C-alpha positions as CSV (number, residue, x, y, z in Angstrom):
1,X,0.0,-0.5,0.0
2,X,1.4,3.3,-1.2
3,X,1.8,6.7,0.7
4,X,0.2,7.8,-2.6
5,X,-2.8,5.5,-1.8
6,X,-3.4,5.9,2.0
7,X,-3.7,10.3,0.8
8,X,-6.2,9.5,-1.7
9,X,-7.7,7.4,-0.3
10,X,-8.2,10.0,3.3
11,X,-9.3,12.9,1.9
12,X,-12.0,11.1,-0.9
13,X,-13.4,9.7,2.8
14,X,-12.8,12.7,4.5
15,X,-14.8,15.1,2.0
16,X,-16.7,12.8,1.5
17,X,-19.2,13.4,-2.1
18,X,-21.1,10.8,-2.4
19,X,-23.2,12.4,1.0
20,X,-26.0,14.5,-1.3
21,X,-26.5,11.1,-3.3
22,X,-27.2,9.4,-0.7
23,X,-28.5,11.2,1.9
24,X,-31.9,10.1,3.0
25,X,-36.1,11.8,2.4
26,X,-37.3,14.4,4.7
27,X,-40.5,13.7,5.8
28,X,-42.1,17.3,3.3
29,X,-40.6,15.3,0.7
30,X,-42.1,12.5,1.2
31,X,-44.9,13.8,1.8
32,X,-44.9,15.9,-1.5
33,X,-43.7,12.3,-2.9
34,X,-46.1,10.4,-2.9
35,X,-49.9,9.7,-4.2
36,X,-52.6,9.4,-0.9
37,X,-53.2,5.8,-1.8
38,X,-49.8,4.9,-1.1
39,X,-49.7,6.9,1.8
40,X,-52.6,5.0,3.3
41,X,-50.7,2.2,2.5
42,X,-48.1,3.1,4.6
43,X,-49.9,4.3,7.4
44,X,-51.7,0.7,7.6
45,X,-48.6,-1.2,7.8
46,X,-47.1,1.2,10.5
47,X,-49.8,1.1,12.7
48,X,-50.3,-2.7,12.0
49,X,-46.6,-2.5,13.3
50,X,-47.6,-0.7,16.1
51,X,-50.1,-3.2,17.3
52,X,-48.0,-6.2,16.5
53,X,-45.7,-5.0,19.0
54,X,-48.5,-4.3,21.8
55,X,-49.6,-7.5,21.4
56,X,-46.5,-9.4,21.4
57,X,-46.1,-7.8,24.5
58,X,-49.2,-7.2,26.3
59,X,-50.8,-10.3,24.7
60,X,-49.0,-13.1,22.8
61,X,-51.8,-15.1,22.9
62,X,-54.3,-12.4,21.2
63,X,-56.0,-14.1,17.9
64,X,-55.5,-10.0,16.8
65,X,-52.1,-10.8,15.6
66,X,-53.1,-13.2,12.5
67,X,-55.6,-10.5,10.8
68,X,-52.0,-7.7,11.5
69,X,-50.1,-10.0,10.0
70,X,-52.4,-11.1,7.2
71,X,-52.6,-7.3,7.1
72,X,-49.0,-6.9,6.9
73,X,-47.9,-9.2,5.0
74,X,-50.9,-8.2,1.8
75,X,-49.0,-4.2,2.5
76,X,-46.2,-5.8,0.9
77,X,-46.5,-7.6,-1.1
78,X,-49.4,-5.0,-2.9
79,X,-46.2,-2.5,-3.2
80,X,-43.7,-4.4,-4.6
81,X,-46.3,-4.5,-8.0
82,X,-47.6,-1.4,-9.2
83,X,-44.8,0.7,-10.7
84,X,-43.6,4.2,-10.0
85,X,-46.0,6.1,-12.0
86,X,-49.3,4.9,-9.3
87,X,-46.9,5.3,-6.6
88,X,-45.0,9.0,-6.9
89,X,-46.2,12.6,-7.9
90,X,-44.8,12.8,-11.7
91,X,-43.3,16.1,-11.6
92,X,-42.2,15.1,-7.6
93,X,-40.1,12.5,-9.0
94,X,-39.7,14.2,-12.2
95,X,-37.9,17.0,-9.8
96,X,-35.7,14.5,-6.9
97,X,-34.4,12.7,-10.5
98,X,-33.7,15.4,-11.6
99,X,-31.9,17.0,-8.3
100,X,-30.0,12.8,-7.8
101,X,-28.6,13.3,-11.7
102,X,-27.4,16.8,-10.5
103,X,-26.2,15.5,-7.4
104,X,-24.7,12.6,-9.1
105,X,-22.5,14.4,-11.8
106,X,-21.5,16.9,-9.0
107,X,-20.0,14.0,-6.8
108,X,-18.1,12.6,-10.7
109,X,-16.7,16.0,-10.8
110,X,-15.2,16.8,-7.0
111,X,-13.3,12.4,-7.3
112,X,-11.5,12.9,-10.6
113,X,-10.7,17.3,-9.3
114,X,-10.0,15.1,-6.3
115,X,-7.3,12.7,-7.5
116,X,-6.3,15.5,-10.2
117,X,-4.9,17.5,-6.9
118,X,-3.0,14.9,-6.4
119,X,-1.1,14.2,-9.5
120,X,-3.6,11.3,-11.0
121,X,-5.1,12.9,-13.7
122,X,-5.4,10.2,-16.5
123,X,-6.5,7.0,-17.5
124,X,-3.2,4.9,-16.2
125,X,-3.2,7.1,-12.9
126,X,-6.0,6.3,-12.3
127,X,-6.4,2.5,-13.1
128,X,-3.1,2.3,-11.0
129,X,-4.7,3.9,-8.3
130,X,-8.5,1.1,-8.6
131,X,-6.2,-1.2,-9.2
132,X,-4.4,-1.0,-5.4
133,X,-7.3,0.0,-4.4
134,X,-8.6,-4.0,-5.5
135,X,-5.7,-5.9,-4.8
136,X,-5.6,-4.1,-1.4
137,X,-9.7,-5.5,-0.2
138,X,-8.8,-8.5,-1.6
139,X,-6.1,-9.9,0.6
140,X,-7.8,-8.3,3.3
141,X,-10.8,-11.0,2.9
142,X,-7.8,-13.7,1.5
143,X,-6.1,-12.9,5.0
144,X,-9.5,-13.4,8.0
145,X,-11.2,-16.3,5.0
146,X,-8.2,-18.6,4.9
147,X,-7.9,-19.2,8.5
148,X,-12.0,-19.0,9.1
149,X,-11.7,-21.8,6.6
150,X,-8.9,-23.7,7.6
151,X,-11.0,-23.3,11.6
152,X,-14.4,-24.6,9.9
153,X,-12.4,-27.5,8.5
154,X,-10.5,-28.7,11.7
155,X,-12.8,-27.6,14.8
156,X,-16.6,-28.2,12.8
157,X,-16.1,-30.1,10.6
158,X,-14.6,-32.6,11.3
159,X,-15.2,-32.9,14.7
160,X,-18.8,-33.1,13.3
161,X,-18.4,-35.4,11.4
162,X,-17.1,-38.4,14.3
163,X,-20.5,-36.9,16.5
164,X,-22.4,-38.0,13.8
165,X,-20.5,-41.4,13.0
166,X,-20.7,-41.8,16.9
167,X,-24.7,-41.3,16.7
168,X,-25.1,-43.6,13.9
169,X,-22.5,-46.4,15.0
170,X,-22.8,-47.4,19.0
171,X,-19.6,-49.3,18.8
172,X,-17.9,-45.9,18.6
173,X,-15.1,-45.4,21.1
174,X,-15.5,-41.3,19.7
175,X,-17.2,-39.5,23.5
176,X,-20.1,-37.7,22.0
177,X,-20.2,-35.0,25.1
178,X,-16.8,-34.3,24.1
179,X,-16.6,-33.7,20.3
180,X,-19.9,-31.1,20.6
181,X,-17.3,-29.8,23.5
182,X,-15.2,-29.0,19.9
183,X,-17.5,-27.9,18.1
184,X,-18.4,-25.6,20.8
185,X,-15.1,-24.2,20.7
186,X,-14.3,-24.2,17.1
187,X,-18.1,-22.1,17.2
188,X,-16.5,-19.4,20.3
189,X,-13.2,-19.4,18.0
190,X,-14.5,-18.2,15.3
191,X,-16.8,-15.8,16.4
192,X,-13.9,-14.0,18.1
193,X,-12.2,-14.4,15.0
194,X,-15.0,-12.8,13.5
195,X,-15.4,-9.7,15.9
196,X,-11.2,-9.3,15.6
197,X,-11.9,-9.1,11.6
198,X,-15.0,-6.4,12.4
199,X,-11.8,-4.2,14.0
200,X,-9.6,-4.3,11.6
201,X,-11.7,-3.1,9.8
202,X,-12.8,0.2,10.9
203,X,-9.3,0.6,12.1
204,X,-7.1,-0.3,9.8
205,X,-9.7,1.7,7.5
206,X,-10.7,-0.5,5.3
207,X,-14.2,0.9,4.4
208,X,-12.0,3.8,3.5
209,X,-11.0,1.5,0.3
210,X,-14.4,0.5,-0.5
211,X,-15.8,3.8,-0.4
212,X,-13.1,5.0,-3.2
213,X,-13.0,1.6,-5.1
214,X,-17.0,2.6,-5.0
215,X,-16.1,6.5,-6.3
216,X,-13.3,4.8,-8.9
217,X,-15.2,3.3,-10.3
218,X,-17.9,5.9,-11.3
219,X,-15.3,7.7,-13.3
220,X,-15.6,4.3,-15.6
221,X,-18.9,6.2,-16.8
222,X,-17.1,9.7,-16.8
223,X,-17.4,11.4,-20.1
224,X,-15.1,13.9,-19.5
225,X,-11.7,12.7,-20.9
226,X,-9.7,12.4,-18.0
227,X,-6.5,14.8,-19.4
228,X,-8.9,17.4,-20.1
229,X,-8.7,19.9,-17.0
230,X,-12.6,19.6,-15.1
231,X,-14.7,22.5,-13.8
232,X,-17.8,22.1,-11.5
């Protein structure tokens, strides 16, 4: 991992050029965007979910749980069928899409200008950065995948086979309780490794690698020649 890579990765992440395109809709946006029937469906879904949670806490044996479940399932299924024109107010949706396109173009330009500021100003250099990013991500994933695979094979897979054999063949000398303890130990070690992997993911900034790779991939669709000046 080169120092240039670390500097670019940090700046891309800290400036967060994708913040606008990843932003969530506000309540007022939702109110303008959805048609009335869809708002009613969302309201019914919310009421049904609250009712289901209340029943689960205060009256778990209540027969009303089934009608609420049916309502929830029906609304979820119905929401998957209609096309956008039946869900959204067309003018509000058109405005939203127009803003998203502008935000996306701004995002790509910001990413490209950050790269240019660090001397990555042509397709070959962008490809080198992309290759280093993909290699960094792959090395991390392979490192933990190999260790996890060995633990699964040695401390879970093999003992599990022995446990099954001891159950099938009563004359087996294997002790089920001992085998079970080995399997539980393997699962515990696997869980610890998952936790270490998660801590390493954040402590080493690997999430920044994912963020950088997503940004670089967007440049593959960039219409502006990468060896020309780009102005926002």
